[in-house]
Each structure stands twice: as structure tokens, then as C-alpha cells.
C-alpha positions as CSV (number, residue, x, y, z in Angstrom):
1,M,-56.4,-34.8,-59.5
2,P,-54.6,-33.2,-56.0
3,A,-52.6,-35.5,-54.1
4,I,-54.4,-36.7,-51.2
5,R,-52.7,-37.1,-47.5
6,S,-54.7,-37.9,-44.1
7,I,-53.5,-37.0,-41.0
8,T,-55.0,-37.3,-37.2
9,S,-56.7,-34.2,-35.4
10,T,-53.4,-34.3,-33.4
11,E,-51.2,-34.3,-36.3
12,Y,-52.3,-31.2,-37.4
13,A,-52.7,-29.2,-34.2
14,A,-49.0,-29.7,-34.4
15,E,-48.6,-28.8,-37.9
16,L,-50.6,-25.5,-37.2
17,R,-48.9,-24.7,-33.9
18,Q,-45.4,-25.0,-36.4
19,R,-46.3,-23.0,-39.1
20,L,-47.7,-20.4,-36.4
21,A,-44.5,-20.3,-34.6
22,E,-42.5,-19.7,-38.3
23,S,-40.8,-16.1,-38.1
24,G,-43.1,-13.6,-39.5
25,T,-46.4,-15.6,-39.6
26,S,-47.4,-14.9,-36.0
27,V,-50.4,-12.1,-35.3
28,P,-48.5,-9.6,-33.8
29,L,-48.2,-8.8,-30.3
30,Q,-49.7,-5.6,-30.4
31,W,-52.7,-6.8,-32.6
32,E,-53.2,-9.5,-29.9
33,S,-53.6,-7.0,-27.1
34,A,-55.4,-4.8,-29.2
35,I,-58.1,-7.4,-30.0
36,R,-58.1,-8.7,-26.3
37,L,-58.3,-5.0,-25.4
38,L,-61.5,-5.3,-27.1
39,K,-63.0,-8.6,-25.7
40,L,-62.9,-9.8,-28.8
41,A,-60.3,-12.7,-27.9
42,P,-59.9,-14.5,-24.5
43,N,-56.6,-14.1,-22.4
44,T,-55.2,-17.7,-24.2
45,P,-52.4,-16.8,-26.4
46,I,-54.1,-16.2,-29.9
47,N,-52.1,-18.8,-31.9
48,E,-53.6,-21.5,-29.6
49,V,-57.1,-19.7,-30.3
50,I,-56.6,-20.1,-33.9
51,V,-55.4,-23.5,-33.6
52,D,-58.3,-24.8,-31.1
53,S,-60.9,-23.3,-33.5
54,T,-59.3,-24.4,-36.5
55,V,-58.9,-28.4,-35.8
56,S,-62.4,-28.1,-33.9
57,N,-64.2,-26.9,-37.1
58,I,-62.2,-28.2,-40.4
59,G,-62.6,-31.9,-41.4
60,A,-60.3,-31.3,-44.3
61,Y,-58.0,-28.6,-46.2
62,Y,-56.6,-27.6,-49.9
63,S,-53.1,-26.5,-49.2
64,T,-51.7,-23.7,-52.0
65,E,-48.4,-24.5,-51.0
66,D,-47.9,-28.3,-51.8
67,K,-50.9,-27.9,-53.7
68,R,-52.5,-31.3,-52.2
69,V,-55.5,-32.2,-50.0
70,T,-55.3,-33.3,-46.5
71,V,-57.8,-35.3,-44.5
72,I,-58.4,-35.3,-40.6
73,E,-58.8,-38.7,-40.6
74,D,-60.4,-38.7,-36.9
75,S,-63.3,-36.5,-38.0
76,T,-66.6,-38.5,-38.1
77,V,-68.3,-38.5,-41.7
78,D,-70.3,-40.9,-43.4
79,Q,-69.7,-42.0,-46.8
80,E,-71.5,-39.2,-48.4
81,S,-70.5,-36.6,-46.2
82,A,-66.6,-37.5,-46.7
83,S,-67.8,-37.6,-50.6
84,W,-68.9,-33.9,-50.1
85,L,-65.9,-33.0,-48.2
86,L,-63.3,-34.1,-50.7
87,S,-65.4,-32.8,-53.5
88,H,-65.5,-29.1,-52.0
89,E,-61.6,-29.5,-51.4
90,F,-61.0,-30.5,-55.7
91,V,-63.3,-27.3,-56.1
92,H,-60.5,-25.7,-54.4
93,S,-57.7,-27.3,-56.3
94,L,-59.2,-26.3,-59.6
95,Q,-59.6,-22.4,-58.3
96,D,-55.9,-22.8,-57.6
97,R,-55.0,-24.0,-61.0
98,S,-57.6,-21.2,-62.5
99,V,-56.6,-18.1,-60.6
100,D,-53.5,-19.0,-58.6
101,L,-55.4,-18.4,-54.9
102,K,-52.5,-17.5,-53.1
103,A,-51.7,-14.7,-55.6
104,F,-55.1,-13.9,-56.2
105,E,-56.1,-13.2,-52.3
106,E,-52.9,-11.4,-51.8
107,Q,-53.8,-9.0,-54.7
108,W,-57.0,-8.1,-53.5
109,T,-56.9,-8.3,-49.7
110,N,-55.7,-5.2,-47.8
111,S,-58.2,-5.7,-44.4
112,T,-59.9,-8.0,-42.9
113,D,-63.3,-7.1,-44.2
114,E,-62.0,-7.7,-47.5
115,V,-60.4,-10.8,-46.5
116,M,-64.0,-12.2,-45.3
117,A,-65.4,-10.7,-48.6
118,L,-62.6,-12.6,-50.8
119,T,-63.2,-15.9,-48.5
120,S,-66.8,-15.8,-49.1
121,L,-66.2,-15.9,-52.7
122,I,-63.6,-18.6,-52.5
123,E,-65.8,-20.7,-49.9
124,G,-68.8,-20.2,-51.6
125,E,-68.0,-21.5,-54.8
126,A,-66.5,-24.6,-52.9
127,I,-70.0,-25.1,-51.2
128,V,-72.4,-24.6,-54.3
129,H,-70.8,-27.2,-56.6
130,P,-70.5,-30.1,-54.1
131,N,-74.1,-29.4,-53.2
132,I,-75.2,-29.2,-56.8
133,L,-73.2,-32.7,-57.3
134,Q,-75.0,-34.2,-54.2
135,A,-78.4,-33.1,-55.7
136,R,-77.5,-34.7,-59.2
137,R,-76.4,-37.8,-57.4
138,H,-79.9,-38.2,-55.8
139,H,-81.9,-37.5,-59.1
140,L,-82.6,-34.1,-58.2
141,P,-82.7,-31.2,-60.8
142,P,-80.7,-28.6,-59.0
143,E,-83.6,-26.0,-59.5
144,R,-85.8,-28.1,-57.5
145,A,-83.7,-28.2,-54.8
146,D,-84.7,-26.6,-51.2
147,W,-81.6,-24.3,-51.0
148,N,-83.3,-21.9,-49.0
149,G,-83.8,-24.4,-46.0
150,Y,-80.0,-25.7,-46.6
151,E,-78.8,-22.1,-46.8
152,S,-81.0,-21.2,-43.3
153,E,-79.8,-24.4,-41.5
154,L,-75.6,-24.2,-42.6
155,L,-76.0,-20.3,-41.4
156,D,-78.0,-21.3,-38.1
157,S,-75.4,-24.1,-37.4
158,V,-72.5,-21.4,-38.0
159,L,-74.1,-18.9,-35.7
160,T,-74.6,-21.3,-33.0
161,T,-71.1,-22.4,-33.0
162,V,-69.9,-19.0,-33.3
163,Q,-72.1,-17.7,-30.3
164,Q,-70.7,-20.9,-28.0
165,A,-66.9,-20.4,-28.9
166,P,-64.1,-19.2,-26.6
167,S,-63.2,-16.5,-29.1
168,P,-66.6,-15.7,-31.4
169,F,-64.1,-13.2,-33.4
170,I,-62.1,-15.8,-34.5
171,T,-64.4,-18.3,-34.8
172,A,-66.8,-16.0,-37.1
173,L,-63.5,-15.1,-39.1
174,Q,-63.4,-18.9,-40.1
175,L,-66.6,-20.2,-40.6
176,L,-69.0,-16.9,-41.5
177,P,-67.8,-17.1,-45.5
178,Y,-69.0,-20.2,-45.9
179,P,-72.7,-20.1,-45.4
180,I,-72.9,-16.2,-46.4
181,G,-71.0,-17.1,-49.3
182,F,-73.1,-20.1,-50.4
183,R,-76.1,-17.6,-49.8
184,F,-74.8,-15.1,-51.8
185,L,-73.8,-17.5,-54.9
186,I,-76.4,-20.5,-55.3
187,G,-78.7,-18.1,-56.7
188,R,-76.5,-16.1,-59.3
189,W,-75.5,-19.9,-60.5
190,L,-78.9,-21.2,-61.0
191,H,-79.9,-18.0,-62.8
192,T,-76.9,-17.5,-65.2
193,G,-74.6,-20.7,-64.3
194,Q,-70.9,-20.5,-63.7
195,S,-70.1,-17.1,-65.5
196,A,-71.7,-15.6,-62.7
197,I,-69.1,-16.6,-60.3
198,N,-66.2,-16.5,-63.1
199,D,-66.9,-12.6,-63.5
200,L,-66.7,-12.2,-59.5
201,F,-63.3,-13.6,-59.8
202,R,-62.4,-11.1,-62.1
203,T,-64.2,-8.4,-60.5
204,P,-64.4,-9.4,-56.9
205,E,-66.9,-7.6,-54.5
206,L,-64.3,-6.6,-51.8
207,W,-67.2,-5.2,-48.8
208,F,-68.5,-8.4,-46.8
209,L,-71.6,-7.1,-45.7
210,E,-72.8,-7.1,-49.6
211,W,-72.3,-10.8,-49.0
212,V,-74.2,-10.7,-46.1
213,M,-77.0,-8.8,-47.1
214,A,-77.3,-11.5,-49.9
215,L,-79.9,-9.4,-52.1
216,E,-80.8,-10.8,-55.0
217,P,-81.0,-9.1,-58.0
218,P,-78.3,-7.4,-56.6
219,L,-79.4,-4.3,-55.3
220,R,-76.1,-2.1,-54.1
221,T,-75.6,-1.5,-50.3
222,T,-73.5,1.7,-50.5
223,L,-69.9,2.0,-48.7
224,D,-70.3,5.1,-46.8
225,P,-66.4,6.1,-46.2
226,L,-65.5,7.4,-42.8
227,T,-63.9,10.8,-43.4
228,C,-62.8,11.1,-39.8
229,F,-60.1,8.5,-38.7
230,P,-59.0,7.8,-35.5
231,T,-55.2,8.1,-35.9
232,K,-54.1,10.7,-33.3
233,A,-51.7,8.7,-30.6
234,P,-52.2,8.7,-26.5
235,P,-49.2,10.6,-25.2
236,G,-46.1,8.8,-25.1
237,Y,-47.5,6.1,-27.8
238,V,-47.0,5.7,-31.3
239,P,-49.1,4.6,-34.7
240,F,-48.6,1.1,-35.0
241,D,-50.9,-0.6,-37.6
242,H,-54.6,-0.1,-39.0
243,D,-57.6,-2.5,-40.5
244,R,-60.8,-2.3,-41.0
245,L,-63.0,-5.2,-39.1
246,G,-65.9,-4.5,-41.0
247,A,-69.3,-6.4,-40.4
248,A,-67.6,-9.7,-39.2
249,G,-65.9,-7.5,-36.5
250,L,-69.1,-5.8,-35.3
251,M,-71.2,-9.1,-35.4
252,A,-68.3,-10.8,-32.7
253,F,-68.2,-7.8,-30.8
254,H,-72.5,-7.8,-30.3
255,I,-71.6,-11.6,-29.4
256,V,-69.4,-10.3,-26.7
257,L,-72.0,-8.1,-25.8
258,Q,-74.1,-11.5,-25.1
259,Q,-76.3,-11.0,-28.2
260,S,-77.6,-13.9,-29.9
261,G,-75.8,-14.9,-33.2
262,Q,-78.6,-14.2,-35.1
263,T,-79.5,-11.0,-33.9
264,A,-75.4,-10.3,-33.7
265,L,-75.6,-10.9,-37.8
266,I,-78.6,-8.8,-38.0
267,R,-76.6,-6.1,-36.0
268,G,-73.8,-6.5,-38.0
269,T,-75.7,-5.2,-41.3
270,D,-76.2,-1.6,-39.4
271,L,-72.3,-0.8,-40.1
272,R,-71.3,1.7,-43.0
273,D,-67.6,1.6,-42.7
274,D,-65.0,1.5,-39.4
275,S,-61.5,1.9,-38.9
276,I,-59.4,0.5,-36.2
277,V,-55.8,1.9,-35.5
278,V,-53.4,0.4,-33.1
279,F,-50.6,2.4,-31.1
280,M,-47.4,0.8,-29.0
281,S,-45.8,2.5,-26.6
282,A,-42.9,5.1,-27.5
283,P,-39.4,3.2,-27.6
284,D,-38.0,4.9,-24.6
285,A,-41.4,4.2,-22.8
286,P,-40.4,2.8,-19.0
287,S,-42.8,0.2,-19.9
288,P,-44.5,-1.6,-23.0
289,G,-48.1,-0.4,-23.8
290,V,-50.7,-0.9,-26.2
291,A,-54.0,1.1,-27.2
292,V,-56.8,1.1,-29.8
293,A,-59.2,3.3,-31.1
294,W,-62.0,1.9,-33.3
295,R,-64.3,4.2,-35.1
296,L,-67.6,3.0,-36.7
297,R,-69.8,4.7,-38.8
298,F,-73.6,3.5,-38.6
299,V,-76.5,3.5,-40.7
300,D,-78.0,6.7,-39.0
301,D,-78.0,8.1,-35.8
302,W,-81.0,6.0,-34.4
303,T,-78.7,2.3,-35.5
304,A,-75.4,3.7,-33.7
305,G,-77.5,4.9,-30.3
306,R,-79.1,1.3,-30.5
307,F,-75.1,0.0,-30.5
308,L,-74.4,2.6,-27.4
309,R,-77.8,1.4,-25.6
310,T,-76.7,-2.6,-25.9
311,L,-73.3,-1.3,-24.9
312,E,-74.3,-0.3,-21.7
313,A,-77.0,-2.5,-21.2
314,S,-74.3,-5.5,-21.5
315,Q,-73.4,-7.5,-18.4
316,T,-70.2,-8.0,-20.0
317,S,-67.6,-5.6,-18.1
318,F,-66.4,-2.7,-19.9
319,A,-65.2,-0.7,-17.3
320,S,-61.7,-0.6,-19.4
321,L,-63.1,1.0,-22.5
322,S,-64.0,4.5,-23.4
323,V,-67.1,5.1,-25.7
324,E,-67.8,8.7,-27.2
325,S,-70.2,9.4,-29.9
326,F,-70.6,11.5,-32.7
327,E,-74.2,11.5,-34.5
328,R,-74.1,8.4,-36.4
329,E,-70.2,7.7,-35.7
330,V,-69.2,5.9,-32.4
331,L,-65.5,6.0,-31.0
332,I,-64.5,3.2,-28.7
333,R,-60.6,3.3,-27.0
334,A,-59.0,1.0,-24.8
335,A,-55.5,0.4,-23.6
336,S,-53.2,-1.9,-21.5
337,D,-52.9,1.0,-18.9
338,V,-56.4,2.3,-18.2
339,T,-54.5,5.7,-17.2
340,V,-53.9,6.5,-20.6
341,L,-57.6,6.8,-21.4
342,S,-57.8,9.9,-19.2
343,A,-55.1,11.7,-20.8
344,W,-55.7,10.5,-24.5
345,T,-57.4,14.0,-25.4
346,N,-57.0,14.3,-28.7
347,A,-58.6,11.2,-29.7
348,A,-61.9,12.5,-30.7
349,E,-60.2,14.5,-33.6
350,C,-60.1,13.6,-37.1
351,G,-57.2,12.1,-39.2
352,A,-57.2,11.8,-42.8
353,A,-56.9,8.3,-44.4
354,D,-53.4,8.8,-46.1
355,E,-52.3,9.1,-42.1
356,L,-53.2,5.9,-41.5
357,P,-50.3,3.6,-40.3
358,V,-48.7,0.9,-42.0
359,R,-46.4,-1.3,-40.6
360,S,-42.9,-1.5,-42.2
361,D,-41.7,-5.2,-40.7
362,T,-42.3,-8.5,-42.2
363,A,-44.7,-10.0,-39.6
364,D,-48.4,-10.8,-40.7
365,S,-50.8,-7.9,-40.1
366,M,-54.5,-9.2,-38.4
367,S,-55.9,-9.6,-42.1
368,A,-53.0,-11.9,-43.1
369,A,-53.8,-13.8,-39.6
370,V,-57.6,-14.0,-40.9
371,R,-56.7,-15.2,-44.3
372,R,-54.2,-17.6,-43.2
373,S,-56.0,-19.3,-40.4
374,V,-59.2,-20.1,-42.8
375,H,-57.5,-23.4,-43.7
376,R,-59.3,-24.4,-46.9
């Protein structure tokens, strides 16, 4: 059994800030600027957004570093909820013993989309077992419980929280894996048992859209990879880093476009691949700047067109964005200096996958920051 400690939410926030401030663990300023240009984050420093969202939504967590459970003692829960919460963290402890969670995540996650998929597996299992335990405590056979109703309530609650959050993107990355992971795993556990989950730890499903759609039996939704990548830098800029935000990124963007959480989640399933590339001003530039290009491939021309119509109809000001469509693909660009957009004439030219930039410094990528922000 792991060691257990308790701290206040104020102490928790202070610990988070200290950890985020450590060398090499903060979100790079270029990424912070990029997601802000896309309206996916407010003007508040991104570390404070992560701290506020985490403290607001997490009642306990398991640390892979010190192998102990921390309970946020001023989180208001009754005895049954507290029992569920500890059970959830104990599952993470068992997962860590079984697969070494830190190494497991580092092995399989190279993008935000993959982080979301893997986190859905980890958090989904840690919700399945406490609920099975609660059902048995109430003398209810697990196969007779209303899991569909529970999953719907859990998902609705998370979507409402995401929709109302100051940063829907960060909050979605932190909270969405819980209901999505549970919905994906509970049917498999009831049908096959623990072996169905164990199989996923051996060979993870690394496309988050598969988790969102939660088809049972597991029919495949084919990833339709991009062949045209937004790798061409604007004049005076150099490539910095790239990522794939996936369905969660598109969902958060739809919330920014003033869609409801439920609608945004459904619209997120229109995506079949995406690539986001961040550029920074050249070292000899007179002033620092950031530009970002996000190319999205949709199911078909119609869903791409619907996305464009939603973007055009939004009351949110997107005057600083440049949007172009190419049949079922959409290219969104933004820059800290809006005059860069008119000079960025090569943006629509296709780059190859091996031309995507990979950073060489030791600071966290966007996907690593996402993984770090999801306290267990």
C-alpha cells in the first residue's frame, strides 16, 4: 500500500508552482504564445492556468516520483466519495508497479493526441475499478449496474466544466480522459475481464479519436494521415517545434467558437489528422516573434466546410487569424505580428513529415507539458 499524505489546496498550488518553475519543466514561451494566438489559452501565464485548473479539479493524486498518494484535505467529499478517491489512487499505484507509469508514458507519447489516448487508458482503468468496488459494496452485481447512465453523467459534468473554464483547452486536456477512458474500458472489462485492459497496456491505442468514439465491439475508425504538412516558415522566421493536437484540440477550439461542450465533442470527431507547427523569429531579428500554422484534415469536404462556416459565424474576434481551405483540409495561421501573415506567401506549400521541426533544447514540449499537468 502506498504512503499517504494530506496537504491543503494552498500548499498544493505552491508545490505545483515550484515544480513548474524548475528548469526545463515549463511550457516553452513559443508554445505559450502559439496556443494563445489560436485563442486556446487566455492572456494569463500558462503555468498559472495549469495551476488554477489543477487545483480546482483534483482532489488527490498519485506521484510516480515518490510513489505516494497525496490527498487535498480541504476538498469536500463524504466518506463514500473519499473511499472512491483513495481506490482510484491505489489503482495508479498498482499500475506503476506493473508497467512503471513514467517510463510507459515516455515510451508511447510523442504528441498531445497520443498523451490524451494514453491518459485515457491510465485514468479509465482507475475509474473502472473503484466503481466496480462501490457496486459490490452495495451488493450490486457489476453487470447489472447502469454504467451508461453513470458514464453520461460523468461526461456531461466534465463537458460543463470544460465549457465554463477560463482555458477550455487546458481543462479539456486534464479532465476529458476520465469519462472517455471509462466509457471505452467498462464494456470491455464486463465482456472480457481484466485481460482486455492488460492487452491495451501491452499495445496501447494511441489515437484519441478511437477513445472518443468508444465503439463496442471495437470497430476501427481509420486515421487518414496528412500528406501536406505546414512546415514553411514566414520570412524572417525559423521552425521551432510541432505537435498533433487531435480531437481534443479541435474540441477546445470549437468551445472557443462558442459551441457547447457536447457539440464541441461531437465536432471533434470530424477530424482525421492534424499538424501544428510553431515558428519563431530568427536569432538576428530586431524583435522576438512567434507564428503558428495548424493544418486540419476532416472526414470530407462537407465537414471541413461546416467548420469554416462555424468559424465565420463565431462572435469571437479572430481578426488576427488567416484561414484557407483545400477541399477537406483547412489551414489556420496566426502571428504575434499580424503583418507577417500577408508576407507568408508560401504557407500553403506542402512540406514532408520528415521536415517537421523537432526541438533540440531540454525544455518540455507541449505534449510533455500536457502529460505533466494531468496529476493522477
